[in-house]
NUNUBA-817795 format. One record per residue (C-alpha): residue number from 1; x, z, y. Coordinates in Angstrom, 1 decimal. Layout:
NUNUBA-817795
(pt NUM, (X, Z, Y))
...
***
This chain:
NUNUBA-817795
(pt 1, (30.4, 33.3, 74.0))
(pt 2, (33.0, 32.7, 76.7))
(pt 3, (36.6, 33.7, 76.4))
(pt 4, (39.1, 33.9, 79.3))
(pt 5, (42.6, 35.0, 80.1))
(pt 6, (43.2, 37.6, 82.8))
(pt 7, (46.3, 37.9, 85.0))
(pt 8, (46.0, 41.6, 85.3))
(pt 9, (44.4, 44.4, 83.3))
(pt 10, (41.2, 45.8, 84.8))
(pt 11, (40.5, 49.5, 84.9))
(pt 12, (38.5, 49.4, 81.7))
(pt 13, (40.4, 47.7, 78.9))
(pt 14, (40.6, 48.1, 75.1))
(pt 15, (43.9, 47.9, 73.3))
(pt 16, (44.1, 45.3, 70.5))
(pt 17, (46.4, 46.5, 67.7))
(pt 18, (47.4, 43.9, 65.2))
(pt 19, (48.4, 45.3, 61.8))
(pt 20, (49.7, 43.7, 58.7))
(pt 21, (48.9, 45.3, 55.4))
(pt 22, (52.6, 46.2, 55.1))
(pt 23, (52.6, 48.0, 58.6))
(pt 24, (49.3, 49.7, 58.1))
(pt 25, (50.4, 52.8, 56.1))
(pt 26, (53.1, 53.8, 58.6))
(pt 27, (50.7, 53.3, 61.6))
(pt 28, (48.0, 55.3, 59.9))
(pt 29, (50.3, 58.2, 59.2))
(pt 30, (50.9, 58.5, 63.0))
(pt 31, (47.2, 58.8, 63.9))
(pt 32, (45.2, 61.9, 64.5))
(pt 33, (42.8, 63.3, 62.0))
(pt 34, (39.6, 61.9, 63.7))
(pt 35, (41.1, 58.4, 63.6))
(pt 36, (42.2, 58.7, 60.0))
(pt 37, (38.7, 59.9, 59.1))
(pt 38, (37.0, 57.0, 60.9))
(pt 39, (39.3, 54.5, 59.2))
(pt 40, (38.7, 56.0, 55.8))
(pt 41, (34.9, 56.0, 56.2))
(pt 42, (35.0, 52.4, 57.2))
(pt 43, (37.4, 51.5, 54.4))
(pt 44, (39.7, 49.6, 56.8))
(pt 45, (42.9, 48.5, 55.0))
(pt 46, (44.3, 45.9, 57.5))
(pt 47, (43.5, 43.0, 55.2))
(pt 48, (43.7, 39.7, 57.1))
(pt 49, (40.6, 39.2, 59.1))
(pt 50, (39.4, 42.8, 59.0))
(pt 51, (38.4, 44.3, 62.4))
(pt 52, (37.5, 47.9, 63.3))
(pt 53, (36.5, 49.4, 66.6))
(pt 54, (38.0, 52.8, 67.2))
(pt 55, (35.8, 54.9, 69.5))
(pt 56, (37.2, 57.6, 71.7))
(pt 57, (35.8, 61.1, 72.2))
(pt 58, (33.5, 59.8, 75.0))
(pt 59, (32.1, 57.1, 72.8))
(pt 60, (33.9, 54.3, 74.5))
(pt 61, (35.8, 51.7, 72.5))
(pt 62, (39.4, 52.1, 73.7))
(pt 63, (41.2, 50.6, 70.7))
(pt 64, (40.6, 47.8, 68.2))
(pt 65, (42.6, 47.5, 65.0))
(pt 66, (42.6, 44.2, 63.0))
(pt 67, (44.3, 42.9, 60.0))
(pt 68, (46.8, 40.2, 61.0))
(pt 69, (48.5, 37.5, 59.0))
(pt 70, (51.8, 36.7, 60.9))
(pt 71, (51.7, 33.2, 59.5))
(pt 72, (48.3, 32.5, 61.1))
(pt 73, (48.6, 34.1, 64.6))
(pt 74, (46.7, 31.3, 66.3))
(pt 75, (43.6, 31.3, 64.0))
(pt 76, (43.7, 35.1, 63.6))
(pt 77, (43.2, 35.6, 67.4))
(pt 78, (40.7, 32.7, 67.5))
(pt 79, (38.6, 34.5, 64.9))
(pt 80, (39.0, 37.8, 66.5))
(pt 81, (37.7, 36.6, 69.9))
(pt 82, (34.4, 35.7, 68.3))
(pt 83, (33.9, 39.1, 66.6))
(pt 84, (34.4, 41.5, 69.4))
(pt 85, (31.8, 42.8, 71.9))
(pt 86, (32.0, 41.6, 75.5))
(pt 87, (34.7, 43.2, 77.5))
(pt 88, (38.4, 43.2, 78.4))
(pt 89, (41.2, 43.5, 75.9))
(pt 90, (44.9, 43.7, 75.9))
(pt 91, (47.3, 43.3, 73.0))
(pt 92, (49.1, 46.6, 72.6))
(pt 93, (52.6, 45.5, 71.3))
(pt 94, (54.7, 43.1, 73.4))
(pt 95, (54.7, 39.8, 71.4))
(pt 96, (57.6, 37.4, 71.1))
(pt 97, (57.1, 34.2, 73.1))
(pt 98, (55.8, 32.0, 70.2))
(pt 99, (53.4, 34.7, 69.0))
(pt 100, (52.3, 35.4, 72.6))
(pt 101, (51.6, 31.7, 73.2))
(pt 102, (49.7, 31.4, 69.9))
(pt 103, (47.6, 34.5, 70.6))
(pt 104, (46.6, 33.3, 74.1))
(pt 105, (45.7, 29.8, 72.8))
(pt 106, (43.9, 31.2, 69.8))
(pt 107, (41.8, 33.5, 72.1))
(pt 108, (40.8, 30.6, 74.3))
(pt 109, (40.0, 28.3, 71.3))
(pt 110, (37.9, 31.1, 69.7))
(pt 111, (35.4, 30.8, 72.6))
(pt 112, (34.4, 27.2, 71.9))
(pt 113, (30.9, 26.2, 71.3))
(pt 114, (29.0, 22.9, 71.6))
(pt 115, (25.6, 23.6, 73.1))
(pt 116, (25.0, 20.5, 75.3))
(pt 117, (21.7, 19.8, 73.6))
(pt 118, (20.5, 23.4, 73.1))
(pt 119, (17.6, 24.6, 75.3))
(pt 120, (18.9, 26.8, 78.0))
(pt 121, (17.0, 29.5, 79.9))
(pt 122, (17.2, 29.4, 83.6))
(pt 123, (20.3, 31.3, 84.8))
(pt 124, (21.3, 32.3, 81.2))
(pt 125, (24.6, 30.6, 81.3))
(pt 126, (25.7, 32.4, 84.5))
(pt 127, (25.2, 35.7, 82.8))
(pt 128, (26.9, 34.7, 79.5))
(pt 129, (28.9, 37.7, 78.1))
(pt 130, (32.6, 37.2, 78.4))
(pt 131, (35.5, 38.4, 76.2))
(pt 132, (38.6, 38.5, 78.3))
(pt 133, (42.2, 38.9, 77.1))
(pt 134, (44.9, 40.2, 79.5))
(pt 135, (47.5, 37.6, 79.4))
(pt 136, (50.2, 38.5, 76.8))
(pt 137, (53.5, 39.3, 78.6))
(pt 138, (55.5, 36.4, 77.2))
(pt 139, (52.8, 33.8, 77.1))
(pt 140, (52.7, 30.7, 79.2))
(pt 141, (49.2, 30.5, 80.6))
(pt 142, (49.5, 26.9, 81.8))
(pt 143, (50.4, 25.9, 78.2))
(pt 144, (47.7, 27.9, 76.6))
(pt 145, (45.0, 26.8, 79.0))
(pt 146, (46.2, 23.2, 79.0))
(pt 147, (46.1, 22.9, 75.2))
(pt 148, (42.8, 24.9, 74.9))
(pt 149, (41.1, 22.6, 77.4))
(pt 150, (42.5, 19.6, 75.5))
(pt 151, (41.1, 20.8, 72.2))
(pt 152, (37.8, 21.6, 73.7))
(pt 153, (37.7, 18.1, 75.2))
(pt 154, (38.4, 16.5, 71.8))
(pt 155, (35.7, 18.5, 70.1))
(pt 156, (33.2, 17.8, 72.9))
(pt 157, (33.8, 14.0, 72.8))
(pt 158, (33.5, 13.8, 69.0))
(pt 159, (30.4, 16.1, 68.8))
(pt 160, (28.5, 14.1, 71.4))
(pt 161, (26.2, 11.6, 69.6))
(pt 162, (26.7, 7.9, 70.1))
(pt 163, (23.6, 7.5, 72.3))
(pt 164, (25.5, 9.5, 74.9))
(pt 165, (29.1, 8.5, 73.9))
(pt 166, (29.1, 4.7, 73.7))
(pt 167, (32.0, 2.5, 75.1))
(pt 168, (30.8, 2.8, 78.7))
(pt 169, (30.5, 6.6, 78.5))
(pt 170, (33.9, 6.9, 76.8))
(pt 171, (35.4, 4.9, 79.7))
(pt 172, (33.6, 7.3, 82.1))
(pt 173, (35.3, 10.3, 80.4))
(pt 174, (38.7, 8.6, 80.7))
(pt 175, (38.0, 8.1, 84.4))
(pt 176, (37.0, 11.8, 84.8))
(pt 177, (40.3, 12.9, 83.2))
(pt 178, (42.3, 10.5, 85.3))
(pt 179, (40.7, 11.7, 88.6))
(pt 180, (41.5, 15.3, 87.8))
(pt 181, (45.3, 14.5, 87.5))
(pt 182, (45.7, 11.5, 89.8))
(pt 183, (46.2, 9.0, 87.0))
(pt 184, (45.3, 5.3, 87.3))
(pt 185, (42.7, 3.7, 85.1))
(pt 186, (41.7, 0.1, 84.6))
(pt 187, (39.0, -1.0, 82.3))
(pt 188, (38.6, -4.6, 80.9))
(pt 189, (35.0, -5.2, 79.8))
(pt 190, (33.0, -7.7, 77.9))
(pt 191, (34.0, -11.4, 78.2))
(pt 192, (36.9, -10.4, 80.5))
(pt 193, (38.5, -9.3, 77.2))
(pt 194, (38.7, -12.9, 76.2))
(pt 195, (40.0, -14.0, 79.6))
(pt 196, (42.8, -11.4, 79.3))
(pt 197, (43.5, -12.2, 75.7))
(pt 198, (42.1, -9.3, 73.7))
(pt 199, (40.1, -11.3, 71.2))
(pt 200, (40.0, -8.8, 68.4))
(pt 201, (38.5, -6.1, 70.6))
(pt 202, (35.9, -8.5, 71.9))
(pt 203, (35.0, -9.8, 68.4))
(pt 204, (34.4, -6.3, 66.9))
(pt 205, (32.3, -5.1, 69.9))
(pt 206, (30.4, -8.1, 71.1))
(pt 207, (27.3, -7.5, 69.0))
(pt 208, (26.5, -4.2, 70.8))
(pt 209, (24.4, -3.9, 74.0))
(pt 210, (27.1, -1.6, 75.3))
(pt 211, (29.9, -4.1, 75.9))
(pt 212, (33.4, -3.6, 74.3))
(pt 213, (36.2, -2.6, 76.7))
(pt 214, (39.9, -1.7, 76.8))
(pt 215, (40.6, 1.5, 78.7))
(pt 216, (44.1, 1.6, 80.2))
(pt 217, (45.4, 4.8, 81.8))
(pt 218, (48.8, 5.3, 83.4))
(pt 219, (50.4, 8.5, 84.9))
(pt 220, (53.8, 9.6, 85.8))
(pt 221, (56.8, 7.9, 87.5))
(pt 222, (59.9, 9.3, 85.8))
(pt 223, (61.1, 10.1, 82.4))
(pt 224, (60.6, 8.5, 78.9))
(pt 225, (57.9, 6.0, 78.4))
(pt 226, (55.3, 7.5, 76.0))
(pt 227, (52.3, 5.4, 75.0))
(pt 228, (49.2, 6.7, 73.2))
(pt 229, (46.7, 4.4, 71.5))
(pt 230, (43.4, 5.8, 70.1))
(pt 231, (40.7, 4.1, 68.0))
(pt 232, (37.5, 4.2, 70.1))
(pt 233, (34.8, 3.0, 67.7))
(pt 234, (31.9, 4.9, 69.3))
(pt 235, (29.7, 4.2, 66.3))
(pt 236, (30.4, 2.2, 63.1))
(pt 237, (27.4, 0.7, 61.3))
(pt 238, (29.9, -1.2, 59.2))
(pt 239, (28.8, -4.5, 60.9))
(pt 240, (27.4, -7.1, 58.6))
(pt 241, (29.1, -5.4, 55.7))
(pt 242, (26.6, -2.6, 56.4))
(pt 243, (27.3, 1.0, 55.5))
(pt 244, (24.7, 2.9, 53.5))
(pt 245, (22.8, 5.6, 55.3))
(pt 246, (25.1, 8.4, 54.0))
(pt 247, (28.1, 6.5, 55.1))
(pt 248, (26.8, 6.1, 58.7))
(pt 249, (25.8, 9.8, 59.1))
(pt 250, (29.0, 11.0, 60.7))
(pt 251, (30.0, 7.7, 62.4))
(pt 252, (29.6, 9.2, 65.9))
(pt 253, (33.1, 10.6, 65.0))
(pt 254, (34.7, 7.2, 64.5))
(pt 255, (36.0, 7.5, 68.1))
(pt 256, (38.0, 10.6, 67.1))
(pt 257, (41.3, 8.8, 67.7))
(pt 258, (40.3, 8.0, 71.3))
(pt 259, (39.2, 11.6, 71.7))
(pt 260, (42.6, 12.8, 70.5))
(pt 261, (44.7, 10.6, 72.9))
(pt 262, (42.5, 11.6, 75.8))
(pt 263, (42.9, 15.3, 74.9))
(pt 264, (46.6, 14.9, 74.4))
(pt 265, (47.0, 13.0, 77.7))
(pt 266, (45.1, 15.7, 79.5))
(pt 267, (47.4, 18.4, 78.0))
(pt 268, (50.5, 16.4, 79.0))
(pt 269, (49.2, 16.0, 82.6))
(pt 270, (48.0, 19.6, 82.9))
(pt 271, (51.4, 20.9, 82.0))
(pt 272, (53.2, 18.3, 84.1))
(pt 273, (55.6, 17.0, 81.4))
(pt 274, (58.2, 14.8, 83.0))
(pt 275, (57.4, 11.4, 81.5))
(pt 276, (55.7, 8.0, 82.1))
(pt 277, (52.4, 8.1, 80.2))
(pt 278, (50.2, 5.2, 79.1))
(pt 279, (47.0, 5.6, 77.2))
(pt 280, (45.2, 2.6, 75.6))
(pt 281, (41.7, 2.9, 74.1))
(pt 282, (39.8, 0.0, 72.7))
(pt 283, (36.2, 1.2, 73.0))
(pt 284, (33.6, -0.6, 71.0))
(pt 285, (30.5, -0.2, 68.9))
(pt 286, (30.5, -2.0, 65.6))
(pt 287, (26.9, -3.1, 65.6))
(pt 288, (24.8, -5.8, 63.9))
(pt 289, (23.3, -8.7, 65.8))
(pt 290, (23.2, -12.5, 65.7))
(pt 291, (26.6, -12.7, 67.3))
(pt 292, (28.3, -10.2, 65.1))
(pt 293, (31.6, -11.2, 63.6))
(pt 294, (31.4, -12.1, 59.9))
(pt 295, (33.3, -11.5, 56.6))
(pt 296, (35.9, -14.3, 56.1))
(pt 297, (35.9, -15.2, 59.8))
(pt 298, (39.4, -16.1, 61.1))
(pt 299, (40.1, -14.5, 64.4))
(pt 300, (42.9, -14.9, 66.9))
(pt 301, (44.8, -11.8, 68.1))
(pt 302, (46.7, -10.8, 71.2))
(pt 303, (49.9, -11.1, 69.4))
(pt 304, (49.2, -14.7, 68.4))
(pt 305, (48.7, -13.9, 64.7))
(pt 306, (45.5, -15.1, 63.1))
(pt 307, (43.5, -12.5, 61.1))
(pt 308, (41.1, -13.2, 58.3))
(pt 309, (38.3, -10.7, 58.2))
(pt 310, (38.2, -9.2, 54.7))
(pt 311, (35.4, -6.7, 55.5))
(pt 312, (33.6, -6.1, 58.8))
(pt 313, (33.7, -2.3, 58.0))
(pt 314, (37.5, -2.4, 58.5))
(pt 315, (37.0, -2.9, 62.2))
(pt 316, (39.3, -0.1, 63.5))
(pt 317, (42.5, -1.8, 62.5))
(pt 318, (41.4, -4.9, 64.4))
(pt 319, (40.8, -3.2, 67.7))
(pt 320, (44.0, -1.2, 67.3))
(pt 321, (45.9, -4.4, 66.6))
(pt 322, (45.2, -5.8, 70.1))
(pt 323, (45.9, -2.4, 71.7))
(pt 324, (49.2, -1.9, 69.8))
(pt 325, (50.3, -5.5, 70.8))
(pt 326, (49.7, -4.6, 74.4))
(pt 327, (51.4, -1.3, 74.1))
(pt 328, (54.5, -3.0, 72.7))
(pt 329, (54.9, -5.1, 75.8))
(pt 330, (56.3, -2.1, 77.7))
(pt 331, (58.7, -1.3, 74.9))
(pt 332, (57.9, 2.4, 75.1))
(pt 333, (60.4, 5.1, 73.9))
(pt 334, (57.6, 6.5, 71.7))
(pt 335, (54.3, 4.9, 70.5))
(pt 336, (51.7, 7.1, 68.8))
(pt 337, (48.3, 6.0, 67.6))
(pt 338, (45.5, 8.2, 66.3))
(pt 339, (42.6, 6.8, 64.3))
(pt 340, (39.9, 7.8, 61.9))
(pt 341, (41.0, 4.8, 60.0))
(pt 342, (40.5, 5.0, 56.2))
(pt 343, (38.6, 6.9, 53.6))
(pt 344, (41.6, 6.4, 51.3))
(pt 345, (43.6, 8.8, 53.4))
(pt 346, (40.9, 11.4, 52.9))
(pt 347, (40.8, 10.8, 49.1))
(pt 348, (44.6, 11.3, 49.0))
(pt 349, (44.9, 14.3, 51.4))
(pt 350, (41.5, 15.8, 51.9))
(pt 351, (39.6, 16.3, 55.1))
(pt 352, (42.0, 18.9, 56.7))
(pt 353, (45.4, 17.1, 56.4))
(pt 354, (46.1, 14.0, 58.5))
(pt 355, (48.2, 11.2, 57.0))
(pt 356, (51.3, 10.3, 59.0))
(pt 357, (53.0, 6.9, 58.8))
(pt 358, (56.2, 6.5, 60.7))
(pt 359, (58.7, 3.6, 61.0))
(pt 360, (61.6, 5.7, 62.2))
(pt 361, (63.2, 8.5, 60.1))
(pt 362, (64.3, 10.6, 63.1))
(pt 363, (60.8, 10.5, 64.5))
(pt 364, (59.3, 11.4, 61.1))
(pt 365, (61.5, 14.4, 60.8))
(pt 366, (60.7, 15.6, 64.3))
(pt 367, (57.0, 15.1, 64.0))
(pt 368, (56.7, 16.9, 60.6))
(pt 369, (58.8, 19.8, 62.0))
(pt 370, (56.6, 20.0, 65.0))
(pt 371, (53.6, 20.2, 62.8))
(pt 372, (55.2, 22.9, 60.7))
(pt 373, (56.3, 24.9, 63.7))
(pt 374, (52.9, 24.7, 65.4))
(pt 375, (50.8, 25.4, 62.2))
(pt 376, (49.3, 22.0, 62.8))
(pt 377, (50.5, 20.1, 59.6))
(pt 378, (50.6, 16.4, 58.8))
(pt 379, (51.7, 14.8, 55.6))
(pt 380, (53.9, 11.8, 55.6))
(pt 381, (52.8, 8.7, 53.6))
(pt 382, (55.0, 5.6, 52.9))
(pt 383, (55.0, 2.3, 54.7))
(pt 384, (55.8, 0.8, 51.4))
(pt 385, (56.9, -2.7, 52.3))
(pt 386, (56.2, -4.4, 49.0))
(pt 387, (52.5, -3.7, 49.5))
(pt 388, (52.5, -6.0, 52.6))
(pt 389, (51.9, -8.9, 50.2))
(pt 390, (48.5, -7.5, 49.5))
(pt 391, (47.5, -8.5, 53.0))
(pt 392, (48.5, -12.1, 52.5))
(pt 393, (45.8, -14.7, 53.4))
(pt 394, (45.5, -18.2, 52.1))
(pt 395, (44.0, -19.4, 55.4))
(pt 396, (45.4, -17.1, 58.1))
(pt 397, (48.6, -15.2, 59.0))
(pt 398, (47.2, -11.9, 57.7))
(pt 399, (44.1, -10.5, 56.1))
(pt 400, (42.5, -7.4, 57.5))
(pt 401, (42.0, -5.9, 54.1))
(pt 402, (44.1, -5.9, 50.9))
(pt 403, (43.5, -8.0, 47.9))
(pt 404, (43.1, -5.0, 45.7))
(pt 405, (41.3, -1.7, 46.0))
(pt 406, (44.3, 0.5, 45.8))
(pt 407, (46.6, 2.1, 48.5))
(pt 408, (44.0, 1.6, 51.2))
(pt 409, (45.6, 3.9, 53.8))
(pt 410, (49.0, 2.4, 53.2))
(pt 411, (47.9, -1.2, 53.6))
(pt 412, (45.9, -0.3, 56.7))
(pt 413, (49.1, 1.2, 58.2))
(pt 414, (51.1, -1.9, 57.1))
(pt 415, (48.5, -4.1, 58.9))
(pt 416, (49.0, -2.1, 62.1))
(pt 417, (52.8, -2.3, 61.8))
(pt 418, (52.6, -6.1, 62.1))
(pt 419, (51.4, -5.6, 65.6))
(pt 420, (54.0, -3.1, 66.7))
(pt 421, (57.0, -4.5, 68.5))
(pt 422, (60.4, -4.4, 66.7))
(pt 423, (62.6, -1.4, 67.4))
(pt 424, (59.8, 0.7, 68.9))
(pt 425, (59.6, 4.2, 67.4))
(pt 426, (56.0, 4.3, 66.2))
(pt 427, (53.8, 6.9, 64.4))
(pt 428, (50.3, 6.3, 63.1))
(pt 429, (48.0, 9.3, 62.4))
(pt 430, (45.1, 8.7, 60.1))
(pt 431, (42.8, 11.7, 60.4))
(pt 432, (39.3, 13.1, 59.7))
(pt 433, (38.7, 14.6, 63.2))
(pt 434, (35.9, 16.7, 61.7))
(pt 435, (35.5, 20.1, 60.1))
(pt 436, (33.1, 19.7, 57.2))
(pt 437, (32.8, 23.5, 57.0))
(pt 438, (33.5, 26.3, 59.5))
(pt 439, (36.8, 28.2, 59.3))
(pt 440, (38.1, 30.9, 61.7))
(pt 441, (38.3, 29.4, 65.1))
(pt 442, (37.2, 26.0, 63.8))
(pt 443, (33.5, 25.6, 63.9))
(pt 444, (31.8, 22.8, 61.9))
(pt 445, (32.0, 19.5, 63.8))
(pt 446, (34.6, 17.6, 65.8))
(pt 447, (38.1, 18.9, 65.5))
(pt 448, (41.6, 18.2, 67.0))
(pt 449, (44.0, 17.5, 64.2))
(pt 450, (47.7, 16.9, 64.8))
(pt 451, (47.2, 17.2, 68.6))
(pt 452, (49.3, 20.4, 69.0))
(pt 453, (52.0, 18.9, 66.8))
(pt 454, (52.0, 15.7, 68.8))
(pt 455, (52.2, 17.6, 72.1))
(pt 456, (55.2, 19.6, 70.8))
(pt 457, (56.8, 16.4, 69.7))
(pt 458, (56.4, 14.8, 73.1))
(pt 459, (57.5, 17.9, 74.9))
(pt 460, (60.7, 17.9, 72.8))
(pt 461, (61.1, 14.2, 73.5))
(pt 462, (61.3, 14.9, 77.2))
(pt 463, (64.2, 17.2, 76.6))
(pt 464, (66.4, 14.8, 74.6))
***
């Protein structure tokens, strides 16, 4: 299925009529007898998610009624797009701006599918049926298309298996995004990481045949400095502290943080936000070989702190540490990192709700409000300073893992905080980046979580 937005209504277009269960009786009373009879026969009651095609006298579908939950406009239209026959549609009432933007974005998201590895018949894709929505009057098409493309990119990158999305391929995706918008990318690869003082990134990725690298993208010349850091562990075997088979099964998604910052960067550039953007992605595979780093190794870091390795399966925080140290050198006005970092965050909040750690109260308030406004929620968790002692090491400046098995998401965030420069507003998002089950507009597989909230936060930051 393909979904698009149209600038103008074609000659043949069906009206989409959203109805809440409260509005439905009044609307039904205004209809003719044939329409009332058709609705009664089909037992349509405008419950959320219900859809009914209303044929006209000539048998053509001229109207579609659907049950609409005003609190879930985005996902309501995303689900609707997948349930209608091919054709052109237009929303009958004039929507307010927020609702119009959500409807346009939802429609575009609803057309997503990942079929890269599905057998394709010759010419089939060219003739793929299309469901088109006439652009809602108050919608911003640049915003809707920019965010939809970003979400599709995030999903595609995460869904792609590690044999086609290793560190080198991830760098290639970053270059592709950069070329599209005139951004500059530099990639530091292999032993050059040691020469340029990124020892933690090198240590984690050196056992892979696909060399570790740091991807560094810059765009924009004016405005606030916004830096995004994303965990790019393209596959995580656990290293020498090997994961069981069940634990490795979804580890192609361990670069979900990198996918998020690339998608977010693409949305920022597509909508031309007035800012100076930097994106840093440490891209590695945590593999097993004779030169793999070991438990209890003591490693240097870019910041100068020595790190004792508590467990080689806690590799994400190591590569992020070097990237956050580098990000801090510019003293950005806002520093965000995204990472599929801990199982502990999933135990606490489940698969659908990202954990948010923030070192600045104003930033926390704005980020949480953006998530609420966009229907893209996050849940704040504490950077509880007394737990920092759990990371104390007898032989190094800091241990990569805590001395106890509790508060794993918090101690991981506290570890990262040690590598963030003082007085830099910083937020860390620990997320699943995966839909374990399908929901309306959100198929099973890779998912963008907190991206729309982060975009709204950054857009607002440009106005302050």
